[in-house]
N, C-alpha and C positions, 0 to 999 in steps of 0.2 A: 686348094684342092676341093673337088666336088665330093659330096657324100656318096658312099658306095651304094649302088643299086643292089637290093637283095630281094629274096622272095621266101615266103614261108610255105610254098606249095612243093611238097616233096615229090609230086608227080613229075616235076620238071627237072629230072635228073639228067646228067650229061656225062660224057666220057672226057676226063681231063687229059689233054694231050701233053707230051713232054715239050712244052713251049720253048724252053731255053736250051734244049739239047742242040749241040752243034755250035753253040755260042759260049755258054758258061761251062760246058763239059762235053765230052765226046758223044756223038750220036751213034757211033758204030759199036754194036754190042761187044765184040771181041776186044776192041781198043779200050772201051770203058771198063770192062771187066779186068783187063790187065792193069790199068791205072789204079783202080780201087784195090786190087790184090796187092800191088806194090805198097800202097799207103798202109793197108791193114797189116801186112807182114812186117813192115818197118815199126809200126806202133806196137805190135805184139812182141817183137824182139826187144824193143827199147823199154817198154813199160810192162815189167813183170809183176804179177800180183799172186800172192798165195791165197787162192780162192777159199781154202779151208778156214782162213782167219777172217774172211770178209763176208758180209751179208750178201744176199742175192741182189743183182742189179734191178733197180726199179725205174730208172730213167736216166737221161743224159741232157747236158747242155752242149750244143754243137754249133759251129759257125756255118754261114751260108753264102760265102763269096764264091767266085769261080774256083774250080777244083785246083787249078795251078797255084792258087794262093792259099786257100783254106783247107783243101782236101787232106793234106798230111796231118793237120791238127784235128780235124773232124774224126779221122780214123781212130784216134786215141779214145774217143768217146764210144765209137761203134764196136770196138772190140768187146765191150761189155754186153752189147746186145747179142752178139754172136755167142758169147759165154752163156747168157741166159737161155737162148734158144737151144744150145747144145745140151743144156742141163735138162730142164723139164718145162720151161715156160712156153706157153702159147696163149694167144688172145688177141687183144687190139692194141695197136700202137697209136696213141693220141699225140698229134703234132701241134704244139702251140707256137704259132709264128706271128710276127708283126705284119703291119701293112705299110708298104713303102710308097704306094702310088694312089691309093684311094683313102679319103677321109672316112673313118668309121668310128662312131661314138658308141662303142659296145663291142660285142664279140659275134662273129659270123662263122657258121659251120660250112664246110665244103658241101656243095650239092652234088658232087660227083658220085657215080656208082662204081667207076673204075678210074684208076690213076695209071697212066701209061708211063713206062720208063723204057729205055733201050734194052734193059736186062730182063724185061717182063712186066706183066701187069700186077698192080696192087689192087686188091678189092677193098671197097669202103664198107665200114660197119654201119649198115642202115638201121640196125636195131638200136645201137647206142645213140646214133643221131636222133632217132625218134624219141628216146628217153630224154635227151637234153632239150629237144624242141618242146617237149611236153612241160618243161619248167616255165616256158614263156619268156625266158631270158635271152634267147639266141635268135638271130636271123640266119638266113642261108645265103651264101655267096652265089652270085651269078657266074657263069662259065668264064666270061672275059676277065672278071676281077680275079678269079681263082688262078687262071693261067698266066696272067700278067705278073702276079706276085712270085718272085723268085725265092723268097726265104723259106717257103714250104717246099717248093720243088727241089731245091738243092739237097734236101734230106732224103727224097724218095729213092734215088738210085742206091744210096747207102743202105736204106732199109731193105730193098730188094736184094742187094749183094749180101747183106747179113743173113737173110733168109736162105739164099742159095748156099752160102758157105756153111751154114749150120747143118745142111743135109750131107755135106762132105765130111762126115764124122769118121775119124780113123777107126772107131769101133764099129765094124761091119754089122755086128749083131743088133746094133741100135739104129742103124741107118734107116731101116724101113719105118720104125716107129717115129723117128725124128722127122722123116719126110712127111708122115701123116700129120704130125703136129704143126710143122711149119707151113704146110700147104693151107692150113686153116687160119693163118695169121691175117688179120684185117688191119686197116688203118682208118683214122678219122682226123683230118686236119681241122684246126680251129684258128681263125684269124682273130687276133686281139688288137683292137683299134686304139686310138689315142685317148684312152680313158684316164680320168683323174684318179687320185690315190684311193678315194673312197670306193670308186667303182672297181678298182683292182682288188681290193679286199673283198668286196661283194662277190665278184665273179670267182675269186678263189674259194670262197665258202660254198658257192653253188657247185663248183666242180669237185670239191673235196671228196664227197662220198663216191664219186665215180672214179677218180684217180687213185683212191686207196684200194680199189678192187685188185685182187691178186692177178687177175687176167688182163690188167691194163698196165702198159709200159708207156712212160711219157717222155717225149722229145721236146725240148725247148730250143727254138732256133734263134740264135743271136750272134752277131759280131760284137766286138768291143770298141775301143776308141777309134773314131774316125778323125784323124788329125790332119790339118792343112787348111790353107785358104779356101780351097774349093769346097770344104765342109763348113767353113765359117767358124772354125774352132782351132785356136793356136796357142793355148796356154803353155808356158814353160816352167811354171812353178805353182805350188798350191796356194790357196787363199792365204792372206797375210797371217792369220792367227794359227795356221796349221804348220807344225814343225815336221820336216821330213825325217824319216828314220834312217836314211842313208844319204851319202853325198853322191851327187851326179855330175857328169861331165857333159854329156850330150842330151839333146832333147828326147831322143828315143828312150833314154834311161828314165827320164821323168814320166813319160807315157807308160812305161812298164810298171813303174812304182804306183802310179795313180790307178792303173787297171787292177793291180793286185790288191789295193785298198778296197776296190769295189768287189773283187772276187772274194775277199775275206768277209765282206758284209753279206754276200750271197750265201756263203758257207755257214754263216751264223743262223740262217733260216729265219731271220727277223725282217719281215717286209718293211717295217718302219725304218729300220737301220739302212736298208738299201735305198729306200726313198729319200732319206736324209742325205745319203752319200750323193745321189743324183742331183739333188737340189743344191748341195754344197759345191760339188766339182763341175756340175753341168756336163759330165762325161757323155759323149755322143754314142751311148750303147743303144743300138737300134732296137734290140729286143728287150728293152727295159720293162715294157708293159707286160709281155708274157712271162718274163722272169718274176715280176712282182706278184702277178696272179698265181703263179705256181708256188711261190713262197707262202702266200696267203693260204693256199690249199694245204700245204705241208703243216703249217702252224695249226690250222683248224683240226686236221687229223690227229696231230700229236696231242692237242688239248682234249680232244674227245676220246683219246685212248685207242684210236683206230689203227694208227701206224706211226712209227718213228723211223727216221732215216738219217743218214749222214751224206753230206755233199763234199766230194773230194775233187778238186781241180787237178787234172792230170797232164795238161799240156797248155803252153802259152807260146804264141808267136806273133810276129808283126810282118806285114807285107814287105816293108822295107825300113831300114833304120833312118829315122829323121835326125839330121845333123844341122840343117839350115832352115830358116823360116820359109823358104820357097819349096821345101820338100813336103811330101804328104805320105800318109800310111794309114792302114786299117789294122787293128789288132784282132787276134783270134784266140779264143780260149775254149777248152773242152773240159767238162766235168762229168763225173759219174755219180749217180745217186744210188745208194745202197741201203737196204733195210738193216736196221740195227737188231 
């Protein structure tokens, strides 16, 4: 892969088009809205939370495959963003996503001024982008790199849908104020490249003071295990010295067990533990770099007494159950990050 072309000239901003609309998800606004409504309604009905006993949502981990595959799982994460918006939150949604097509040794910020979705436009936070660029640690994506990458784009219709749904508050007295707050919600995508572990820790520390701000909500985009010959990954049992905690019959059961080991390491909020897991199992979690950067930021903020959170995984699914070595599947997991 060639190294991604970037620019540090903020004057060269662009409008990011909905490049994958019509392929990975519906491009017709009414159809897309109906699809996401069904996903979110099902998630809200199935996953009930007593908000009075939980801290406010601060972020989510969500998958980024085509909506027919990962949309139902992603909805379990995005119910928490609707919850936050309907309460009192407003500000900037930072999206940390991987790079599937361009080699990037570092992190690059979207250079867009506007992000198009079939449900409406998302405005990019130019002020926060300027603050991050002032650190000297980030480059800026060019338009072609930004648009080709699907892992960010698959979050954007969900973001816009959450903003729209938050204005449809059943409490009519609050609707006007809610609309005013949600209309000012901004986004800022950041692509996390193929960085080594020391860089992951470094970028986490750089981002920590920004992500701990009360007006910042963080979305981490990642699918989980990509199993099959076409992915070059076909384990059916753990490394020899690892004992499984449950008996399995089919391959998909092993994949689920292995994914949950990784999910537990993420929930521990120890970037070193997650890195050790990846090194041991070689699990093909495509968002492993943004996940580790985020875990590093959480650890830094906790150690500095800035913020403490809990990570709860709320949904897990697979695109198909693998039973034979010629099968393939991709796993999806959603998590909600809540302030302690």
